[in-house]
C-alpha positions as CSV (number, residue, x, y, z in Angstrom):
1,M,0.2,0.0,-0.1
2,S,1.2,3.3,-0.4
3,H,0.5,6.9,0.6
4,Y,-0.6,9.9,-1.2
5,Q,-1.9,13.4,-0.4
6,V,-4.9,14.5,-2.2
7,Y,-7.7,17.2,-0.8
8,G,-5.4,18.1,1.8
9,R,-5.4,14.3,3.1
10,C,-3.8,11.2,3.0
11,L,-4.9,8.3,1.3
12,E,-3.5,4.7,1.5
13,S,-4.1,2.9,-2.0
14,D,-3.0,-0.7,-3.5
15,L,-4.1,1.5,-6.8
16,C,-0.7,3.4,-8.0
17,F,-1.6,7.3,-8.5
18,P,1.6,9.1,-10.6
19,E,-0.5,12.2,-10.6
20,L,-0.4,12.7,-6.8
21,P,2.5,13.9,-4.6
22,P,3.6,11.4,-1.6
23,G,1.5,11.6,1.3
24,A,2.5,11.0,5.0
25,G,1.3,10.3,8.3
26,P,-2.2,8.3,9.4
27,A,-4.6,7.4,6.7
28,D,-7.4,9.3,6.0
29,W,-8.9,7.2,3.0
30,V,-7.8,3.3,2.8
31,L,-8.4,2.0,-0.9
32,S,-8.0,-1.3,-1.2
33,T,-8.5,-3.5,-4.6
34,V,-10.7,-6.8,-4.8
35,S,-10.9,-8.9,-7.9
36,G,-13.9,-9.1,-10.0
37,R,-17.1,-6.9,-10.2
38,A,-19.6,-7.4,-7.5
39,A,-23.2,-6.3,-7.1
40,P,-24.8,-3.9,-4.1
41,P,-25.6,-5.8,-0.7
42,P,-28.8,-6.9,-0.3
43,G,-31.1,-3.9,1.3
44,A,-29.5,-1.5,-1.1
45,L,-31.3,1.6,-2.3
46,Y,-30.7,3.4,-5.7
47,L,-30.6,7.3,-5.3
48,G,-29.8,8.2,-9.0
49,D,-27.7,8.0,-11.7
50,D,-25.4,10.3,-14.2
51,A,-23.2,10.2,-17.1
52,V,-19.7,10.1,-17.0
53,Q,-18.4,9.9,-20.8
54,G,-20.1,8.9,-24.3
55,D,-22.5,6.2,-23.5
56,V,-20.8,5.4,-20.0
57,R,-23.1,6.1,-16.4
58,V,-22.6,5.6,-13.3
59,R,-24.7,4.7,-10.2
60,L,-25.0,5.4,-6.7
61,H,-26.9,3.2,-4.1
62,L,-27.1,3.7,-0.5
63,T,-26.1,0.9,1.8
64,P,-26.7,-0.4,4.8
65,S,-23.4,0.1,5.7
66,G,-22.7,3.3,3.2
67,F,-22.8,3.8,-0.5
68,W,-22.1,2.1,-3.4
69,L,-21.2,3.2,-6.7
70,D,-20.8,1.4,-10.3
71,F,-19.2,2.0,-13.1
72,D,-19.9,0.8,-16.4
73,D,-16.4,0.5,-17.3
74,S,-14.1,0.7,-14.2
75,G,-16.1,-1.2,-11.6
76,D,-17.6,-0.9,-8.8
77,F,-16.5,1.0,-5.4
78,A,-17.9,0.4,-2.0
79,L,-17.6,3.5,0.6
80,S,-18.0,3.4,4.5
81,D,-20.7,5.2,5.7
82,D,-17.7,7.9,6.7
83,G,-16.7,7.5,3.2
84,R,-12.8,6.1,5.1
85,A,-12.8,3.1,3.4
86,I,-13.3,2.4,-0.2
87,R,-13.3,-1.0,-1.7
88,W,-12.6,-1.5,-6.0
89,Y,-14.4,-4.1,-7.8
90,R,-11.7,-4.2,-10.2
91,P,-13.4,-6.1,-13.2
92,S,-11.6,-9.5,-14.2
93,H,-11.0,-8.1,-17.6
94,A,-9.2,-4.8,-16.3
95,D,-5.9,-3.8,-17.9
96,A,-3.9,-0.8,-17.5
97,D,-6.6,1.7,-19.2
98,T,-9.4,0.3,-16.9
99,D,-6.8,1.3,-13.8
100,A,-6.5,5.2,-15.5
101,L,-10.1,5.2,-15.5
102,A,-10.3,4.2,-12.1
103,R,-7.9,6.4,-11.2
104,I,-10.5,8.9,-12.7
105,D,-13.1,8.6,-10.9
106,V,-11.5,7.8,-7.4
107,L,-9.8,11.4,-7.7
108,G,-13.3,12.8,-8.8
109,R,-16.7,11.0,-8.2
110,V,-15.4,8.8,-5.6
111,L,-13.4,10.6,-2.9
112,A,-16.1,13.7,-3.5
113,L,-19.0,11.1,-2.5
114,A,-16.3,10.7,0.8
115,L,-15.9,14.3,1.8
116,H,-19.7,14.7,1.1
117,A,-20.3,12.2,3.5
118,E,-18.6,14.1,6.2
119,G,-20.2,17.1,5.2
120,R,-18.2,18.8,2.7
121,L,-20.1,20.5,-0.7
122,C,-18.4,19.1,-3.9
123,L,-18.6,21.2,-6.2
124,H,-17.8,20.8,-10.4
125,G,-14.9,23.3,-11.0
126,S,-11.2,24.7,-10.5
127,G,-9.8,26.7,-7.8
128,V,-6.8,29.2,-7.5
129,C,-5.6,31.4,-4.5
130,V,-4.8,34.9,-5.2
131,G,-3.4,37.5,-2.3
132,G,-4.3,35.1,0.4
133,V,-7.6,34.0,-0.7
134,A,-9.6,31.2,-3.0
135,L,-11.3,31.9,-6.1
136,G,-13.4,29.3,-7.7
137,F,-14.5,28.5,-11.6
138,L,-17.6,26.4,-11.9
139,A,-18.4,25.3,-15.6
140,P,-19.5,21.9,-17.6
141,K,-17.1,20.4,-19.8
142,F,-15.4,22.8,-22.4
143,H,-16.3,26.1,-21.0
144,G,-12.7,26.6,-19.6
145,K,-12.4,26.8,-16.0
146,S,-9.0,24.6,-16.1
147,T,-7.7,27.1,-18.8
148,L,-8.9,30.2,-16.9
149,A,-7.2,28.7,-13.8
150,L,-3.8,27.5,-15.3
151,A,-3.8,31.3,-17.1
152,L,-4.2,32.4,-13.4
153,V,-1.3,30.1,-11.9
154,R,1.2,31.6,-15.0
155,A,0.1,35.3,-13.6
156,G,1.3,34.1,-9.9
157,A,-1.6,32.6,-8.6
158,S,-1.1,29.1,-6.7
159,L,-3.6,26.2,-8.0
160,L,-5.9,25.1,-4.9
161,T,-7.6,22.3,-7.4
162,D,-8.6,21.1,-10.7
163,D,-11.9,19.7,-11.6
164,T,-13.0,19.0,-8.1
165,L,-13.8,22.0,-5.9
166,V,-14.3,21.1,-2.1
167,V,-15.9,23.8,0.2
168,A,-16.5,23.4,4.0
169,A,-19.8,24.8,4.9
170,T,-18.6,26.9,8.2
171,P,-19.9,30.6,8.7
172,D,-16.8,31.8,6.6
173,P,-16.4,29.1,4.2
174,L,-12.9,27.3,3.5
175,A,-11.7,26.0,-0.1
176,L,-9.9,22.6,0.6
177,P,-6.8,22.2,-1.1
178,G,-7.7,19.4,-4.0
179,V,-5.5,17.5,-7.0
180,H,-3.0,19.7,-8.4
181,A,-2.8,17.5,-11.4
182,M,-4.6,19.5,-14.4
183,R,-6.1,17.2,-17.4
184,L,-5.7,20.3,-20.2
185,W,-7.1,20.4,-23.8
186,N,-4.1,20.2,-26.6
187,D,-5.5,24.3,-27.8
188,S,-4.8,24.8,-23.8
189,A,-1.9,23.4,-23.3
190,A,-0.3,24.4,-26.4
191,R,-0.6,28.1,-25.5
192,L,0.0,27.8,-22.1
193,L,2.5,25.2,-20.8
194,D,6.2,26.9,-20.3
195,D,9.1,26.3,-17.8
196,R,6.7,28.4,-15.0
197,V,4.6,25.7,-15.0
198,G,5.9,22.6,-16.3
199,T,5.6,19.8,-18.8
200,A,2.9,17.8,-19.6
201,T,2.0,14.0,-20.8
202,A,-0.7,12.2,-22.3
203,D,-3.7,11.0,-20.4
204,G,-6.6,9.5,-22.9
205,D,-8.2,12.3,-25.1
206,K,-6.3,14.8,-23.0
207,L,-3.1,15.9,-21.5
208,C,-1.7,16.0,-18.1
209,L,0.4,18.1,-16.3
210,R,1.3,16.5,-12.8
211,D,4.3,18.8,-12.3
212,L,3.4,22.0,-11.0
213,P,6.5,24.2,-8.9
214,A,5.8,23.3,-5.2
215,G,5.0,27.2,-5.0
216,R,2.4,27.2,-7.8
217,R,0.9,24.6,-5.7
218,M,-1.9,25.6,-2.4
219,Q,-2.0,22.6,0.5
220,Q,-3.9,24.3,2.9
221,P,-7.7,25.4,3.1
222,S,-8.1,28.8,2.3
223,P,-10.9,31.5,3.0
224,L,-13.3,31.4,-0.3
225,A,-13.7,34.7,-1.3
226,A,-16.2,34.6,-4.4
227,V,-17.1,32.3,-6.7
228,Y,-17.5,32.1,-10.7
229,L,-20.0,30.6,-13.1
230,L,-17.9,30.6,-16.3
231,A,-20.1,32.0,-18.9
232,P,-18.4,32.1,-22.3
233,T,-19.5,34.7,-25.5
234,P,-18.0,34.6,-28.7
235,A,-15.0,36.7,-29.7
236,D,-16.0,39.8,-29.5
237,D,-13.0,43.3,-29.8
238,H,-15.9,45.0,-29.0
239,R,-16.8,44.1,-25.3
240,A,-14.7,43.8,-22.0
241,A,-13.0,40.5,-21.9
242,A,-14.3,39.6,-18.6
243,V,-18.0,40.9,-16.9
244,R,-19.3,39.6,-14.1
245,T,-22.5,39.5,-12.6
246,P,-23.2,38.9,-8.9
247,L,-26.4,36.4,-8.1
248,P,-28.7,37.1,-5.1
249,P,-28.1,34.2,-2.3
250,T,-31.0,32.2,-3.4
251,A,-30.4,32.1,-6.8
252,A,-26.9,31.5,-5.7
253,A,-27.4,28.6,-3.8
254,L,-29.3,26.8,-6.7
255,A,-26.7,27.3,-8.8
256,L,-24.0,25.9,-6.5
257,V,-26.1,22.7,-6.4
258,G,-26.6,22.7,-10.1
259,H,-23.0,22.7,-10.2
260,G,-22.5,19.6,-7.8
261,K,-20.0,17.1,-8.3
262,L,-22.6,14.4,-7.2
263,S,-25.9,16.3,-7.9
264,P,-27.5,13.9,-10.2
265,L,-26.6,10.9,-7.9
266,L,-27.4,12.1,-4.7
267,G,-31.4,11.3,-4.4
268,R,-33.7,13.2,-2.8
269,A,-32.2,12.5,0.6
270,Q,-28.3,13.1,-0.2
271,A,-29.6,16.1,-2.5
272,A,-31.0,17.8,0.4
273,L,-28.0,17.8,2.8
274,A,-26.3,19.5,-0.6
275,L,-28.9,21.9,-0.7
276,R,-28.4,23.2,2.5
277,R,-24.5,23.3,2.1
278,A,-25.3,25.1,-0.9
279,V,-27.2,28.1,0.9
280,D,-24.9,28.3,4.3
281,V,-22.0,29.2,1.4
282,A,-24.3,31.5,-0.6
283,R,-24.4,33.4,2.6
284,G,-20.8,34.1,3.3
285,V,-19.4,33.9,-0.2
286,P,-20.5,36.0,-3.2
287,V,-21.8,34.2,-6.3
288,Y,-21.2,36.0,-9.8
289,T,-21.5,34.8,-13.8
290,L,-18.5,36.2,-14.9
291,S,-19.1,36.4,-19.0
292,V,-16.0,35.7,-20.8
293,V,-14.9,35.8,-24.2
294,R,-14.0,32.8,-25.4
295,D,-10.6,33.9,-27.5
296,F,-7.3,33.0,-26.3
297,A,-5.9,36.2,-27.7
298,R,-7.6,38.1,-24.7
299,L,-7.3,36.1,-22.1
300,D,-4.2,37.9,-20.2
301,E,-7.3,40.9,-20.3
302,V,-9.3,38.2,-18.6
303,V,-6.3,37.3,-16.0
304,D,-5.8,41.1,-15.2
305,Q,-9.2,41.5,-14.6
306,L,-9.7,38.9,-12.1
307,L,-6.7,39.9,-10.2
308,R,-7.7,44.1,-9.9
309,W,-10.9,42.4,-8.3
310,H,-9.2,40.0,-6.0
311,A,-5.2,40.8,-5.6
312,P,-4.4,43.3,-3.0
313,P,-4.5,46.6,-4.3
314,A,-1.6,48.9,-4.2
315,A,-1.4,51.6,-1.3
316,G,-3.7,54.4,-1.6
317,A,-5.5,52.3,-4.3
318,P,-8.7,51.4,-4.6
319,A,-9.1,48.2,-6.2
320,S,-10.6,48.2,-9.3
321,M,-14.2,47.1,-10.2
322,T,-14.5,47.4,-14.1
323,G,-16.7,45.6,-15.6
324,D,-19.0,44.9,-12.5
325,V,-22.8,44.5,-13.4
326,A,-24.6,46.3,-10.3
327,A,-28.1,44.9,-10.7
328,P,-28.3,41.3,-9.3
329,L,-29.8,38.5,-11.8
330,A,-33.5,37.4,-10.3
331,A,-32.7,33.7,-11.4
332,P,-29.6,31.4,-12.0
333,L,-28.3,31.3,-15.2
334,A,-26.6,28.1,-14.5
335,A,-28.9,24.5,-15.3
336,P,-28.1,21.6,-13.5
337,Y,-25.0,21.0,-15.5
338,L,-24.0,17.0,-16.2
339,A,-20.1,16.7,-14.4
340,G,-18.3,14.5,-17.3
341,R,-15.1,12.8,-16.1
């Protein structure tokens, strides 16, 4: 069994995770592998299912002892009721590709479910730290959340997490450190990767950046200053590169649930728990829609605007609020998106 650092915790696992740094200390989660698929135990209650990729789906059951995740391709995962013990039922025909899919599933929905079990709000998004505070970017696939996060890291921010943003719904919400490996589409990698942030290797249909410098990784929980719902707009030289519009608390809470990492899976009772946590977060953190011009040539403008909003201003200079829209929306723009693999 090897130990890895992830989500600010220690994962003990007999499945290797080359994308994770070594961990130390007592294990918070223990992942063990069993050969051959299995069925949910007697008494299991079906909660919901979700699309993973293409025709591949995942189903969630509540069991007498915890939870059961059933993936069409990578196998079954049984979790204890506190999320600390995880058993992977590896398909008998599994190969290296199956193991790679299982790693993605563990770092995504499986550990998100373990964190949900202990009371965290798990969102489908990326996060960075700027000026000592965290910013979250939520969006479905292909909307550029990893691209924007990496562009901010190039500008001096620290990466908090990619793909799964975990929030402690305390009176002053905290964003927890997550996975510091970033999966990028080829066009983003070609424009953003350089010696400042590292190199990427092929990982399925994307490139995976695993060697961010230590100084560009945030390993501690950070106060969550804002959550942005990305809304890419067509390239247009005549509009501002980034415009943010605040959501009122009720709309913000519903939008957070819509971007939940597990929302389609949870069923009524578990979804009610997630909604309660989203309400708590929306009370303490501003949530905005962020209209971003989809144009790599203007990405630096988007980064500069975000830094003006959130980086500490120079002595005697007020923080810029250029691009803000004062009137809040009456309803969330974000529909309940399906979280992709």
